[in-house]
PDB file of N, CA, C and O in Angstrom:
ATOM      1  N   MET A   1     -29.341 -33.669 -16.232  1.00  0.00           N
ATOM      2  CA  MET A   1     -28.864 -32.336 -15.878  1.00  0.00           C
ATOM      3  C   MET A   1     -28.730 -31.441 -17.158  1.00  0.00           C
ATOM      4  O   MET A   1     -27.905 -31.747 -18.020  1.00  0.00           O
ATOM      5  N   ASN A   2     -29.537 -30.331 -17.293  1.00  0.00           N
ATOM      6  CA  ASN A   2     -29.523 -29.516 -18.469  1.00  0.00           C
ATOM      7  C   ASN A   2     -28.332 -28.805 -18.676  1.00  0.00           C
ATOM      8  O   ASN A   2     -27.454 -29.027 -17.842  1.00  0.00           O
ATOM      9  N   ASP A   3     -28.088 -28.051 -19.522  1.00  0.00           N
ATOM     10  CA  ASP A   3     -26.910 -27.076 -19.767  1.00  0.00           C
ATOM     11  C   ASP A   3     -26.761 -25.989 -18.795  1.00  0.00           C
ATOM     12  O   ASP A   3     -25.633 -25.877 -18.315  1.00  0.00           O
ATOM     13  N   SER A   4     -27.757 -25.075 -18.360  1.00  0.00           N
ATOM     14  CA  SER A   4     -27.613 -24.249 -17.511  1.00  0.00           C
ATOM     15  C   SER A   4     -27.297 -24.684 -16.216  1.00  0.00           C
ATOM     16  O   SER A   4     -26.513 -24.004 -15.555  1.00  0.00           O
ATOM     17  N   GLU A   5     -27.854 -25.865 -15.677  1.00  0.00           N
ATOM     18  CA  GLU A   5     -27.458 -26.374 -14.530  1.00  0.00           C
ATOM     19  C   GLU A   5     -25.895 -26.678 -14.405  1.00  0.00           C
ATOM     20  O   GLU A   5     -25.159 -26.512 -13.432  1.00  0.00           O
ATOM     21  N   ARG A   6     -25.595 -27.197 -15.739  1.00  0.00           N
ATOM     22  CA  ARG A   6     -24.102 -27.790 -15.682  1.00  0.00           C
ATOM     23  C   ARG A   6     -23.175 -26.609 -15.692  1.00  0.00           C
ATOM     24  O   ARG A   6     -22.062 -26.629 -15.167  1.00  0.00           O
ATOM     25  N   ILE A   7     -23.758 -25.448 -16.395  1.00  0.00           N
ATOM     26  CA  ILE A   7     -22.817 -24.318 -16.276  1.00  0.00           C
ATOM     27  C   ILE A   7     -22.790 -23.732 -14.996  1.00  0.00           C
ATOM     28  O   ILE A   7     -21.725 -23.334 -14.525  1.00  0.00           O
ATOM     29  N   SER A   8     -23.895 -23.634 -14.364  1.00  0.00           N
ATOM     30  CA  SER A   8     -23.895 -23.204 -12.834  1.00  0.00           C
ATOM     31  C   SER A   8     -22.825 -23.898 -12.124  1.00  0.00           C
ATOM     32  O   SER A   8     -21.960 -23.248 -11.535  1.00  0.00           O
ATOM     33  N   GLN A   9     -22.823 -25.156 -12.138  1.00  0.00           N
ATOM     34  CA  GLN A   9     -22.191 -26.098 -11.284  1.00  0.00           C
ATOM     35  C   GLN A   9     -20.646 -25.879 -11.566  1.00  0.00           C
ATOM     36  O   GLN A   9     -19.838 -25.849 -10.638  1.00  0.00           O
ATOM     37  N   LEU A  10     -20.296 -25.738 -12.815  1.00  0.00           N
ATOM     38  CA  LEU A  10     -18.931 -25.658 -13.367  1.00  0.00           C
ATOM     39  C   LEU A  10     -18.612 -24.008 -12.601  1.00  0.00           C
ATOM     40  O   LEU A  10     -17.741 -23.930 -11.735  1.00  0.00           O
ATOM     41  N   GLU A  11     -19.245 -23.016 -12.942  1.00  0.00           N
ATOM     42  CA  GLU A  11     -19.033 -21.728 -12.233  1.00  0.00           C
ATOM     43  C   GLU A  11     -18.612 -21.894 -11.076  1.00  0.00           C
ATOM     44  O   GLU A  11     -17.516 -21.436 -10.755  1.00  0.00           O
ATOM     45  N   LYS A  12     -19.488 -22.671 -10.091  1.00  0.00           N
ATOM     46  CA  LYS A  12     -19.198 -22.915  -8.707  1.00  0.00           C
ATOM     47  C   LYS A  12     -18.068 -23.479  -8.426  1.00  0.00           C
ATOM     48  O   LYS A  12     -17.515 -23.219  -7.358  1.00  0.00           O
ATOM     49  N   GLU A  13     -17.520 -24.352  -9.325  1.00  0.00           N
ATOM     50  CA  GLU A  13     -16.296 -25.169  -8.915  1.00  0.00           C
ATOM     51  C   GLU A  13     -15.143 -24.451  -9.202  1.00  0.00           C
ATOM     52  O   GLU A  13     -14.169 -24.557  -8.457  1.00  0.00           O
ATOM     53  N   ILE A  14     -15.115 -23.538 -10.450  1.00  0.00           N
ATOM     54  CA  ILE A  14     -13.978 -22.502 -10.612  1.00  0.00           C
ATOM     55  C   ILE A  14     -13.877 -21.679  -9.657  1.00  0.00           C
ATOM     56  O   ILE A  14     -12.739 -21.334  -9.338  1.00  0.00           O
ATOM     57  N   LYS A  15     -15.058 -21.119  -8.917  1.00  0.00           N
ATOM     58  CA  LYS A  15     -15.040 -20.031  -7.889  1.00  0.00           C
ATOM     59  C   LYS A  15     -14.288 -20.661  -6.703  1.00  0.00           C
ATOM     60  O   LYS A  15     -13.370 -20.123  -6.083  1.00  0.00           O
ATOM     61  N   ASP A  16     -14.775 -21.796  -6.493  1.00  0.00           N
ATOM     62  CA  ASP A  16     -14.037 -22.646  -5.298  1.00  0.00           C
ATOM     63  C   ASP A  16     -12.558 -22.802  -5.611  1.00  0.00           C
ATOM     64  O   ASP A  16     -11.701 -22.499  -4.781  1.00  0.00           O
ATOM     65  N   ILE A  17     -12.332 -23.174  -6.552  1.00  0.00           N
ATOM     66  CA  ILE A  17     -10.873 -23.358  -6.784  1.00  0.00           C
ATOM     67  C   ILE A  17     -10.042 -22.062  -6.607  1.00  0.00           C
ATOM     68  O   ILE A  17      -9.055 -22.010  -5.872  1.00  0.00           O
ATOM     69  N   LYS A  18     -10.556 -20.920  -7.402  1.00  0.00           N
ATOM     70  CA  LYS A  18      -9.941 -19.710  -7.154  1.00  0.00           C
ATOM     71  C   LYS A  18      -9.840 -19.507  -5.855  1.00  0.00           C
ATOM     72  O   LYS A  18      -8.690 -19.414  -5.428  1.00  0.00           O
ATOM     73  N   ASN A  19     -10.779 -19.404  -5.041  1.00  0.00           N
ATOM     74  CA  ASN A  19     -10.630 -19.088  -3.569  1.00  0.00           C
ATOM     75  C   ASN A  19      -9.683 -20.089  -2.647  1.00  0.00           C
ATOM     76  O   ASN A  19      -9.267 -19.670  -1.566  1.00  0.00           O
ATOM     77  N   LYS A  20      -9.402 -21.234  -3.040  1.00  0.00           N
ATOM     78  CA  LYS A  20      -8.636 -21.935  -2.589  1.00  0.00           C
ATOM     79  C   LYS A  20      -7.134 -21.628  -2.643  1.00  0.00           C
ATOM     80  O   LYS A  20      -6.349 -21.654  -1.696  1.00  0.00           O
ATOM     81  N   ILE A  21      -6.854 -21.305  -4.049  1.00  0.00           N
ATOM     82  CA  ILE A  21      -5.430 -20.898  -4.520  1.00  0.00           C
ATOM     83  C   ILE A  21      -5.385 -19.602  -3.789  1.00  0.00           C
ATOM     84  O   ILE A  21      -4.323 -19.589  -3.166  1.00  0.00           O
ATOM     85  N   ARG A  22      -6.142 -18.364  -3.556  1.00  0.00           N
ATOM     86  CA  ARG A  22      -6.071 -17.384  -2.935  1.00  0.00           C
ATOM     87  C   ARG A  22      -5.674 -17.384  -1.413  1.00  0.00           C
ATOM     88  O   ARG A  22      -4.897 -16.623  -0.837  1.00  0.00           O
ATOM     89  N   LYS A  23      -6.551 -18.641  -0.811  1.00  0.00           N
ATOM     90  CA  LYS A  23      -6.420 -18.882   0.509  1.00  0.00           C
ATOM     91  C   LYS A  23      -4.818 -19.505   0.672  1.00  0.00           C
ATOM     92  O   LYS A  23      -4.009 -18.964   1.425  1.00  0.00           O
ATOM     93  N   ASP A  24      -4.540 -20.529  -0.017  1.00  0.00           N
ATOM     94  CA  ASP A  24      -3.269 -21.120  -0.026  1.00  0.00           C
ATOM     95  C   ASP A  24      -2.104 -20.025   0.099  1.00  0.00           C
ATOM     96  O   ASP A  24      -1.148 -20.093   0.871  1.00  0.00           O
ATOM     97  N   LYS A  25      -2.376 -19.010  -0.810  1.00  0.00           N
ATOM     98  CA  LYS A  25      -1.141 -18.068  -0.953  1.00  0.00           C
ATOM     99  C   LYS A  25      -1.251 -17.287   0.381  1.00  0.00           C
ATOM    100  O   LYS A  25      -0.152 -16.949   0.822  1.00  0.00           O
ATOM    101  N   LYS A  26      -2.240 -16.950   1.069  1.00  0.00           N
ATOM    102  CA  LYS A  26      -2.218 -16.189   2.151  1.00  0.00           C
ATOM    103  C   LYS A  26      -1.596 -16.668   3.333  1.00  0.00           C
ATOM    104  O   LYS A  26      -0.936 -16.016   4.142  1.00  0.00           O
ATOM    105  N   GLU A  27      -1.949 -18.208   3.351  1.00  0.00           N
ATOM    106  CA  GLU A  27      -1.483 -18.802   4.337  1.00  0.00           C
ATOM    107  C   GLU A  27      -0.272 -19.618   4.466  1.00  0.00           C
ATOM    108  O   GLU A  27       0.054 -20.337   5.410  1.00  0.00           O
ATOM    109  N   ASN A  28       0.441 -19.355   3.190  1.00  0.00           N
ATOM    110  CA  ASN A  28       1.926 -19.866   2.980  1.00  0.00           C
ATOM    111  C   ASN A  28       2.928 -18.796   3.463  1.00  0.00           C
ATOM    112  O   ASN A  28       2.955 -17.675   2.956  1.00  0.00           O
ATOM    113  N   PRO A  29       3.654 -19.135   4.342  1.00  0.00           N
ATOM    114  CA  PRO A  29       4.603 -18.274   5.011  1.00  0.00           C
ATOM    115  C   PRO A  29       5.746 -18.068   3.961  1.00  0.00           C
ATOM    116  O   PRO A  29       6.431 -17.045   3.967  1.00  0.00           O
ATOM    117  N   ASP A  30       5.913 -19.016   3.117  1.00  0.00           N
ATOM    118  CA  ASP A  30       7.052 -18.619   1.973  1.00  0.00           C
ATOM    119  C   ASP A  30       6.466 -17.951   0.998  1.00  0.00           C
ATOM    120  O   ASP A  30       7.222 -17.616   0.087  1.00  0.00           O
ATOM    121  N   TYR A  31       5.281 -17.633   0.894  1.00  0.00           N
ATOM    122  CA  TYR A  31       4.640 -16.863  -0.252  1.00  0.00           C
ATOM    123  C   TYR A  31       5.164 -15.317  -0.158  1.00  0.00           C
ATOM    124  O   TYR A  31       4.801 -14.537   0.723  1.00  0.00           O
ATOM    125  N   LYS A  32       6.122 -14.988  -1.260  1.00  0.00           N
ATOM    126  CA  LYS A  32       6.481 -13.612  -1.303  1.00  0.00           C
ATOM    127  C   LYS A  32       5.728 -12.857  -2.525  1.00  0.00           C
ATOM    128  O   LYS A  32       5.534 -13.452  -3.585  1.00  0.00           O
ATOM    129  N   LYS A  33       5.401 -11.798  -2.368  1.00  0.00           N
ATOM    130  CA  LYS A  33       4.651 -10.768  -3.324  1.00  0.00           C
ATOM    131  C   LYS A  33       5.860 -10.140  -4.354  1.00  0.00           C
ATOM    132  O   LYS A  33       6.829  -9.514  -3.925  1.00  0.00           O
ATOM    133  N   LYS A  34       5.611 -10.432  -5.807  1.00  0.00           N
ATOM    134  CA  LYS A  34       6.736  -9.790  -6.587  1.00  0.00           C
ATOM    135  C   LYS A  34       7.065  -8.499  -6.264  1.00  0.00           C
ATOM    136  O   LYS A  34       6.235  -7.778  -5.711  1.00  0.00           O
ATOM    137  N   GLU A  35       8.160  -8.114  -6.535  1.00  0.00           N
ATOM    138  CA  GLU A  35       8.591  -6.885  -6.501  1.00  0.00           C
ATOM    139  C   GLU A  35       8.035  -6.106  -7.876  1.00  0.00           C
ATOM    140  O   GLU A  35       7.989  -6.711  -8.947  1.00  0.00           O
ATOM    141  N   PRO A  36       7.602  -4.654  -7.744  1.00  0.00           N
ATOM    142  CA  PRO A  36       7.152  -4.290  -8.998  1.00  0.00           C
ATOM    143  C   PRO A  36       8.211  -4.076 -10.112  1.00  0.00           C
ATOM    144  O   PRO A  36       9.398  -3.877  -9.854  1.00  0.00           O
ATOM    145  N   THR A  37       7.735  -4.125 -11.282  1.00  0.00           N
ATOM    146  CA  THR A  37       8.597  -3.912 -12.372  1.00  0.00           C
ATOM    147  C   THR A  37       9.055  -2.622 -12.509  1.00  0.00           C
ATOM    148  O   THR A  37       8.498  -1.821 -11.758  1.00  0.00           O
ATOM    149  N   GLU A  38      10.030  -2.108 -13.350  1.00  0.00           N
ATOM    150  CA  GLU A  38      10.262  -0.636 -13.683  1.00  0.00           C
ATOM    151  C   GLU A  38       9.031  -0.051 -14.359  1.00  0.00           C
ATOM    152  O   GLU A  38       8.764   1.109 -14.042  1.00  0.00           O
ATOM    153  N   TYR A  39       8.251  -0.647 -15.223  1.00  0.00           N
ATOM    154  CA  TYR A  39       6.986  -0.409 -15.591  1.00  0.00           C
ATOM    155  C   TYR A  39       6.149   0.016 -14.591  1.00  0.00           C
ATOM    156  O   TYR A  39       5.716   1.168 -14.573  1.00  0.00           O
ATOM    157  N   ASN A  40       5.893  -0.762 -13.799  1.00  0.00           N
ATOM    158  CA  ASN A  40       4.819  -0.791 -12.786  1.00  0.00           C
ATOM    159  C   ASN A  40       5.104   0.525 -12.051  1.00  0.00           C
ATOM    160  O   ASN A  40       4.261   1.412 -11.919  1.00  0.00           O
ATOM    161  N   LYS A  41       6.516   0.589 -11.524  1.00  0.00           N
ATOM    162  CA  LYS A  41       7.037   1.932 -10.982  1.00  0.00           C
ATOM    163  C   LYS A  41       6.666   3.247 -11.579  1.00  0.00           C
ATOM    164  O   LYS A  41       6.091   4.202 -11.056  1.00  0.00           O
ATOM    165  N   PHE A  42       7.240   3.044 -13.108  1.00  0.00           N
ATOM    166  CA  PHE A  42       6.865   4.268 -13.823  1.00  0.00           C
ATOM    167  C   PHE A  42       5.482   4.668 -13.637  1.00  0.00           C
ATOM    168  O   PHE A  42       5.229   5.665 -12.961  1.00  0.00           O
ATOM    169  N   ILE A  43       4.534   3.953 -14.195  1.00  0.00           N
ATOM    170  CA  ILE A  43       3.001   4.027 -14.436  1.00  0.00           C
ATOM    171  C   ILE A  43       2.665   4.595 -13.149  1.00  0.00           C
ATOM    172  O   ILE A  43       2.059   5.660 -13.259  1.00  0.00           O
ATOM    173  N   LYS A  44       2.862   4.232 -12.027  1.00  0.00           N
ATOM    174  CA  LYS A  44       2.151   4.725 -10.781  1.00  0.00           C
ATOM    175  C   LYS A  44       2.780   5.834 -10.502  1.00  0.00           C
ATOM    176  O   LYS A  44       1.985   6.661 -10.055  1.00  0.00           O
ATOM    177  N   LYS A  45       4.091   6.313 -10.580  1.00  0.00           N
ATOM    178  CA  LYS A  45       4.431   7.390 -10.437  1.00  0.00           C
ATOM    179  C   LYS A  45       4.035   8.624 -11.444  1.00  0.00           C
ATOM    180  O   LYS A  45       4.083   9.804 -11.097  1.00  0.00           O
ATOM    181  N   PHE A  46       3.631   8.166 -12.761  1.00  0.00           N
ATOM    182  CA  PHE A  46       3.146   9.015 -13.655  1.00  0.00           C
ATOM    183  C   PHE A  46       1.665   9.271 -13.385  1.00  0.00           C
ATOM    184  O   PHE A  46       1.165  10.311 -13.813  1.00  0.00           O
ATOM    185  N   CYS A  47       1.045   8.524 -12.807  1.00  0.00           N
ATOM    186  CA  CYS A  47      -0.422   8.571 -12.532  1.00  0.00           C
ATOM    187  C   CYS A  47      -0.543   9.368 -11.233  1.00  0.00           C
ATOM    188  O   CYS A  47      -1.433  10.213 -11.144  1.00  0.00           O
ATOM    189  N   GLU A  48       0.214   9.171 -10.325  1.00  0.00           N
ATOM    190  CA  GLU A  48       0.139   9.998  -9.114  1.00  0.00           C
ATOM    191  C   GLU A  48       0.271  11.377  -9.446  1.00  0.00           C
ATOM    192  O   GLU A  48      -0.540  12.222  -9.069  1.00  0.00           O
ATOM    193  N   GLU A  49       1.386  11.653 -10.222  1.00  0.00           N
ATOM    194  CA  GLU A  49       1.917  13.064 -10.467  1.00  0.00           C
ATOM    195  C   GLU A  49       0.634  13.702 -11.283  1.00  0.00           C
ATOM    196  O   GLU A  49       0.175  14.818 -11.042  1.00  0.00           O
ATOM    197  N   ALA A  50       0.159  12.844 -12.240  1.00  0.00           N
ATOM    198  CA  ALA A  50      -0.986  13.488 -13.062  1.00  0.00           C
ATOM    199  C   ALA A  50      -2.443  13.775 -12.046  1.00  0.00           C
ATOM    200  O   ALA A  50      -3.213  14.705 -12.284  1.00  0.00           O
ATOM    201  N   LYS A  51      -2.615  12.914 -11.036  1.00  0.00           N
ATOM    202  CA  LYS A  51      -3.721  12.970 -10.342  1.00  0.00           C
ATOM    203  C   LYS A  51      -3.501  14.192  -9.361  1.00  0.00           C
ATOM    204  O   LYS A  51      -4.489  14.817  -8.975  1.00  0.00           O
ATOM    205  N   GLU A  52      -2.211  14.554  -8.941  1.00  0.00           N
ATOM    206  CA  GLU A  52      -1.829  15.663  -8.131  1.00  0.00           C
ATOM    207  C   GLU A  52      -2.189  17.157  -9.050  1.00  0.00           C
ATOM    208  O   GLU A  52      -2.752  18.172  -8.641  1.00  0.00           O
ATOM    209  N   LYS A  53      -1.730  16.908 -10.187  1.00  0.00           N
ATOM    210  CA  LYS A  53      -1.709  18.078 -11.095  1.00  0.00           C
ATOM    211  C   LYS A  53      -3.113  18.429 -11.458  1.00  0.00           C
ATOM    212  O   LYS A  53      -3.559  19.575 -11.384  1.00  0.00           O
ATOM    213  N   ASP A  54      -3.804  17.361 -11.863  1.00  0.00           N
ATOM    214  CA  ASP A  54      -5.036  17.476 -12.774  1.00  0.00           C
ATOM    215  C   ASP A  54      -6.209  17.987 -11.675  1.00  0.00           C
ATOM    216  O   ASP A  54      -7.080  18.812 -11.948  1.00  0.00           O
ATOM    217  N   LYS A  55      -6.054  17.366 -10.470  1.00  0.00           N
ATOM    218  CA  LYS A  55      -7.181  17.355  -9.093  1.00  0.00           C
ATOM    219  C   LYS A  55      -8.487  17.085  -9.595  1.00  0.00           C
ATOM    220  O   LYS A  55      -8.786  15.910  -9.812  1.00  0.00           O
ATOM    221  N   SER A  56      -9.333  18.017  -9.819  1.00  0.00           N
ATOM    222  CA  SER A  56     -10.639  17.389 -10.222  1.00  0.00           C
ATOM    223  C   SER A  56     -10.923  17.011 -11.619  1.00  0.00           C
ATOM    224  O   SER A  56     -11.972  16.412 -11.856  1.00  0.00           O
ATOM    225  N   ASP A  57     -10.034  17.320 -12.644  1.00  0.00           N
ATOM    226  CA  ASP A  57     -10.204  16.970 -13.825  1.00  0.00           C
ATOM    227  C   ASP A  57      -9.483  15.668 -14.321  1.00  0.00           C
ATOM    228  O   ASP A  57      -9.364  15.443 -15.525  1.00  0.00           O
ATOM    229  N   TYR A  58      -8.995  14.797 -13.335  1.00  0.00           N
ATOM    230  CA  TYR A  58      -8.146  13.600 -13.554  1.00  0.00           C
ATOM    231  C   TYR A  58      -9.055  12.664 -13.998  1.00  0.00           C
ATOM    232  O   TYR A  58     -10.154  12.510 -13.465  1.00  0.00           O
ATOM    233  N   ASP A  59      -8.568  11.883 -15.163  1.00  0.00           N
ATOM    234  CA  ASP A  59      -9.321  10.899 -15.788  1.00  0.00           C
ATOM    235  C   ASP A  59      -8.235   9.730 -15.938  1.00  0.00           C
ATOM    236  O   ASP A  59      -7.304   9.740 -16.743  1.00  0.00           O
ATOM    237  N   HIS A  60      -8.553   8.641 -14.940  1.00  0.00           N
ATOM    238  CA  HIS A  60      -7.455   7.649 -15.033  1.00  0.00           C
ATOM    239  C   HIS A  60      -7.176   6.756 -16.203  1.00  0.00           C
ATOM    240  O   HIS A  60      -6.114   6.156 -16.372  1.00  0.00           O
ATOM    241  N   LYS A  61      -8.418   6.711 -17.150  1.00  0.00           N
ATOM    242  CA  LYS A  61      -8.135   6.130 -18.331  1.00  0.00           C
ATOM    243  C   LYS A  61      -7.162   6.770 -19.255  1.00  0.00           C
ATOM    244  O   LYS A  61      -6.289   6.125 -19.834  1.00  0.00           O
ATOM    245  N   LYS A  62      -7.327   8.021 -19.378  1.00  0.00           N
ATOM    246  CA  LYS A  62      -6.719   8.833 -20.207  1.00  0.00           C
ATOM    247  C   LYS A  62      -5.353   9.165 -19.831  1.00  0.00           C
ATOM    248  O   LYS A  62      -4.552   9.430 -20.727  1.00  0.00           O
ATOM    249  N   THR A  63      -4.985   9.183 -18.588  1.00  0.00           N
ATOM    250  CA  THR A  63      -3.860   9.241 -17.798  1.00  0.00           C
ATOM    251  C   THR A  63      -3.017   7.975 -18.090  1.00  0.00           C
ATOM    252  O   THR A  63      -1.843   8.062 -18.452  1.00  0.00           O
ATOM    253  N   PHE A  64      -3.611   6.884 -17.933  1.00  0.00           N
ATOM    254  CA  PHE A  64      -3.130   5.517 -18.119  1.00  0.00           C
ATOM    255  C   PHE A  64      -2.573   5.534 -19.558  1.00  0.00           C
ATOM    256  O   PHE A  64      -1.444   5.103 -19.791  1.00  0.00           O
ATOM    257  N   SER A  65      -3.377   6.037 -20.526  1.00  0.00           N
ATOM    258  CA  SER A  65      -2.754   5.934 -21.716  1.00  0.00           C
ATOM    259  C   SER A  65      -1.847   6.478 -22.366  1.00  0.00           C
ATOM    260  O   SER A  65      -1.117   6.071 -23.270  1.00  0.00           O
ATOM    261  N   LYS A  66      -1.983   7.811 -21.633  1.00  0.00           N
ATOM    262  CA  LYS A  66      -0.748   8.706 -21.812  1.00  0.00           C
ATOM    263  C   LYS A  66       0.643   8.198 -21.239  1.00  0.00           C
ATOM    264  O   LYS A  66       1.699   8.383 -21.845  1.00  0.00           O
ATOM    265  N   ALA A  67       0.558   7.578 -20.084  1.00  0.00           N
ATOM    266  CA  ALA A  67       1.599   6.984 -19.567  1.00  0.00           C
ATOM    267  C   ALA A  67       2.212   5.743 -20.284  1.00  0.00           C
ATOM    268  O   ALA A  67       3.434   5.662 -20.411  1.00  0.00           O
ATOM    269  N   ALA A  68       1.485   4.902 -20.692  1.00  0.00           N
ATOM    270  CA  ALA A  68       1.761   3.840 -21.540  1.00  0.00           C
ATOM    271  C   ALA A  68       2.451   4.179 -22.760  1.00  0.00           C
ATOM    272  O   ALA A  68       3.429   3.575 -23.199  1.00  0.00           O
ATOM    273  N   ALA A  69       1.837   5.274 -23.335  1.00  0.00           N
ATOM    274  CA  ALA A  69       2.624   5.924 -24.471  1.00  0.00           C
ATOM    275  C   ALA A  69       4.098   6.326 -24.233  1.00  0.00           C
ATOM    276  O   ALA A  69       5.077   6.004 -24.907  1.00  0.00           O
ATOM    277  N   GLU A  70       4.045   7.079 -23.156  1.00  0.00           N
ATOM    278  CA  GLU A  70       5.379   7.836 -22.528  1.00  0.00           C
ATOM    279  C   GLU A  70       6.263   6.648 -22.303  1.00  0.00           C
ATOM    280  O   GLU A  70       7.419   6.767 -22.710  1.00  0.00           O
ATOM    281  N   TRP A  71       5.964   5.656 -21.795  1.00  0.00           N
ATOM    282  CA  TRP A  71       6.899   4.423 -21.442  1.00  0.00           C
ATOM    283  C   TRP A  71       7.344   3.767 -22.696  1.00  0.00           C
ATOM    284  O   TRP A  71       8.458   3.245 -22.751  1.00  0.00           O
ATOM    285  N   GLY A  72       6.309   3.766 -23.980  1.00  0.00           N
ATOM    286  CA  GLY A  72       6.606   3.143 -24.998  1.00  0.00           C
ATOM    287  C   GLY A  72       7.813   3.894 -25.502  1.00  0.00           C
ATOM    288  O   GLY A  72       8.839   3.298 -25.828  1.00  0.00           O
ATOM    289  N   ALA A  73       7.673   5.336 -25.572  1.00  0.00           N
ATOM    290  CA  ALA A  73       8.640   6.350 -26.269  1.00  0.00           C
ATOM    291  C   ALA A  73       9.931   6.210 -25.390  1.00  0.00           C
ATOM    292  O   ALA A  73      11.005   6.279 -25.987  1.00  0.00           O
ATOM    293  N   LEU A  74       9.937   6.015 -24.006  1.00  0.00           N
ATOM    294  CA  LEU A  74      11.094   5.974 -23.474  1.00  0.00           C
ATOM    295  C   LEU A  74      11.988   4.610 -23.759  1.00  0.00           C
ATOM    296  O   LEU A  74      13.218   4.592 -23.795  1.00  0.00           O
ATOM    297  N   LYS A  75      11.268   3.669 -23.919  1.00  0.00           N
ATOM    298  CA  LYS A  75      11.758   2.329 -24.388  1.00  0.00           C
ATOM    299  C   LYS A  75      12.211   2.381 -25.587  1.00  0.00           C
ATOM    300  O   LYS A  75      13.157   1.653 -25.889  1.00  0.00           O
ATOM    301  N   LYS A  76      11.691   3.166 -26.439  1.00  0.00           N
ATOM    302  CA  LYS A  76      11.994   3.062 -27.928  1.00  0.00           C
ATOM    303  C   LYS A  76      13.394   3.693 -27.806  1.00  0.00           C
ATOM    304  O   LYS A  76      14.399   3.176 -28.295  1.00  0.00           O
ATOM    305  N   LYS A  77      13.384   4.814 -27.136  1.00  0.00           N
ATOM    306  CA  LYS A  77      14.717   5.688 -27.041  1.00  0.00           C
ATOM    307  C   LYS A  77      15.847   5.004 -26.513  1.00  0.00           C
ATOM    308  O   LYS A  77      16.958   5.106 -27.033  1.00  0.00           O
ATOM    309  N   ASP A  78      15.608   4.276 -25.451  1.00  0.00           N
ATOM    310  CA  ASP A  78      16.692   3.502 -24.620  1.00  0.00           C
ATOM    311  C   ASP A  78      16.937   2.254 -25.486  1.00  0.00           C
ATOM    312  O   ASP A  78      17.934   1.658 -25.080  1.00  0.00           O
ATOM    313  N   ASP A  79      16.353   1.657 -26.552  1.00  0.00           N
ATOM    314  CA  ASP A  79      16.411   0.496 -27.388  1.00  0.00           C
ATOM    315  C   ASP A  79      17.501   1.141 -28.488  1.00  0.00           C
ATOM    316  O   ASP A  79      18.489   0.459 -28.756  1.00  0.00           O
ATOM    317  N   LYS A  80      17.354   2.271 -29.039  1.00  0.00           N
ATOM    318  CA  LYS A  80      18.177   3.056 -30.015  1.00  0.00           C
ATOM    319  C   LYS A  80      19.698   3.309 -29.541  1.00  0.00           C
ATOM    320  O   LYS A  80      20.646   3.513 -30.300  1.00  0.00           O
ATOM    321  N   LYS A  81      19.740   3.256 -28.149  1.00  0.00           N
ATOM    322  CA  LYS A  81      21.067   3.548 -27.711  1.00  0.00           C
ATOM    323  C   LYS A  81      22.133   2.485 -27.854  1.00  0.00           C
ATOM    324  O   LYS A  81      23.284   2.712 -27.483  1.00  0.00           O
TER     325      LYS A  81
END
């Protein structure tokens, strides 16, 4: 077996394992999705507000960067208290 065949076989095995894990989570009645963190909630709200405000000029990448910077500033301010 040459290297490219071996790599292809390993990639297929990894894909199969990932699919099995996803399937197991979906079929497990005890599996619970995690609650969003304060960071997740902040980013979501920030991006939604920016999208509504900017309408056609909305750029997710720039907005996300601004949101992350804003979060960092808020956390830094909270840490000083």
